[in-house]
C-alpha positions in Angstrom: 0.0 0.0 0.0 1.1 3.6 -0.6 -0.1 6.9 0.4 -2.6 8.7 -1.8 -1.1 11.0 -4.4 -1.0 14.7 -3.8 -3.1 16.9 -6.1 -0.1 18.3 -7.9 1.5 14.9 -8.4 -1.4 13.2 -10.2 -2.2 13.3 -13.9 -5.8 13.7 -12.8 -4.9 17.3 -11.9 -4.0 18.1 -15.5 -6.7 19.6 -17.6 -6.9 20.5 -21.3 -7.1 24.2 -22.1 -9.9 25.4 -24.4 -9.1 24.6 -28.1 -10.2 28.0 -29.4 -7.6 29.5 -27.0 -5.0 27.0 -28.3 -5.7 27.8 -31.9 -6.0 31.6 -31.5 -4.1 33.1 -34.4 -4.1 36.6 -33.0 -1.7 35.4 -30.2 1.0 34.2 -32.6 4.1 36.3 -33.2 7.8 35.8 -33.8 10.0 35.9 -30.7 12.5 38.7 -30.5 15.4 36.6 -29.1 16.4 33.1 -28.3 15.7 33.8 -24.7 12.2 35.0 -25.5 11.7 31.8 -27.6 12.8 29.5 -24.8 10.7 31.3 -22.3 7.7 31.1 -24.5 8.3 27.4 -25.2 8.7 26.5 -21.5 5.6 28.5 -20.5 3.4 27.0 -23.3 4.7 23.5 -22.6 3.5 23.9 -19.1 0.2 25.6 -19.9 -0.8 23.4 -22.9 0.6 20.1 -21.8 -2.6 18.1 -22.2 -3.4 19.8 -25.5 0.1 18.8 -26.8 -0.4 15.2 -25.7 -3.7 15.2 -27.6 -1.9 16.6 -30.7 0.6 13.8 -30.5 -2.1 11.2 -30.1 -3.9 12.6 -33.1 -0.7 12.5 -35.2 0.0 9.0 -34.0 -3.5 7.9 -35.0 -3.1 9.4 -38.5 0.2 7.5 -39.0 -1.4 4.3 -37.8 -4.6 4.7 -39.8 -3.3 2.4 -42.6 -2.4 -0.4 -40.2 -5.6 -1.7 -38.6 -4.0 -4.2 -36.3 -1.5 -1.6 -35.1 -4.2 0.9 -34.6 -6.3 -1.5 -32.6 -3.5 -2.5 -30.3 -2.4 1.1 -29.7 -6.0 2.2 -29.2 -6.4 -0.5 -26.5 -3.3 0.8 -24.8 -4.5 4.4 -25.1 -7.8 3.4 -23.5 -5.9 2.0 -20.6 -3.9 5.2 -20.2 -7.1 7.3 -20.4 -9.2 5.3 -17.9 -6.4 4.5 -15.5 -4.3 7.6 -15.6 -5.7 10.6 -17.4 -9.4 10.4 -16.5 -10.6 12.7 -13.8 -10.2 10.5 -10.8 -11.4 12.0 -7.6 -9.7 9.3 -5.5 -6.6 7.2 -6.0 -6.8 4.0 -7.9 -7.8 1.1 -5.7 -7.5 -2.6 -6.6 -8.6 -5.4 -4.2 -8.6 -2.9 -1.3 -5.1 -1.7 -2.0 -4.3 1.9 -3.1 -2.1 1.8 -6.1 0.5 4.6 -6.5 0.5 6.6 -9.8 4.1 5.6 -10.4 3.1 1.9 -10.5 0.2 2.7 -12.8 2.5 4.6 -15.2 5.1 1.7 -15.1 2.5 -1.0 -15.9 0.8 1.1 -18.6 4.3 1.9 -20.1 5.1 -1.8 -20.3 1.7 -2.6 -21.9 2.2 0.2 -24.4 5.7 -1.1 -25.4 4.4 -4.6 -25.8 1.6 -3.3 -28.0 4.1 -1.5 -30.2 6.3 -4.6 -30.4 3.4 -6.9 -31.4 2.1 -4.3 -33.9 5.5 -3.6 -35.5 4.7 0.1 -35.3 8.1 1.5 -34.3 8.6 3.5 -37.5 5.1 5.0 -37.1 5.9 6.0 -33.5 9.2 7.6 -34.6 7.5 9.5 -37.4 4.8 10.6 -35.0 7.3 11.8 -32.4 9.3 13.8 -35.0 6.2 15.5 -36.6 4.7 16.2 -33.1 8.0 17.7 -31.9 8.0 20.1 -34.8 4.4 21.0 -34.5 4.6 21.5 -30.7 7.9 23.3 -30.9 6.5 25.7 -33.5 3.3 26.4 -31.6 5.2 26.7 -28.3 7.7 29.2 -29.7 5.3 31.3 -31.8 2.4 31.6 -29.3 2.7 34.4 -26.8 2.0 32.9 -23.4 -1.2 33.7 -21.5 -0.9 36.8 -19.4 2.3 37.8 -21.2 1.0 40.1 -23.8 3.8 42.7 -23.2 7.0 40.7 -23.3 9.0 43.9 -22.8 7.4 44.8 -19.5 7.1 48.5 -20.2 10.7 48.9 -21.5 9.3 50.3 -24.8 7.7 53.7 -24.9 4.1 53.3 -26.1 4.1 56.6 -28.0 7.4 56.6 -29.9 8.1 52.8 -30.0 11.6 53.4 -28.7 13.1 52.6 -25.3 11.7 54.4 -22.3 13.9 56.3 -19.9 14.1 55.1 -16.3 
């Protein structure tokens, strides 16, 4: 037996952000520096984590669409992940009266997922999905201005002239 997970430690605490907010084109702009790009990427990866997972799963589904057996096995593993880990659980997972720690759930689901990919011979599909997802997520994360960060210069630019303000 283990102690129940804390609210911040569980995947159940993660929620998807609204898709219209995620796809808001008005919030896209080029970063002004490498530092700005990495700050945006880190902030957006944290804020849109579940949305990015969903984007990866959609891309994975599209790469597996032509392989029905692979799709079926991966879909079964994905259902396990959803119901045992990502679904909104209000209490820890309990099996036969024992509370199961989230780390054990992740470990078992990871092994099941690896076995599903081995039997489905879908490693190339998985690799292609990871590469495409990394590009899509990276572009979105770098180009999207983070929520609540509409002025990345924090008042350093003078609003009237567009130049630097004096302190």
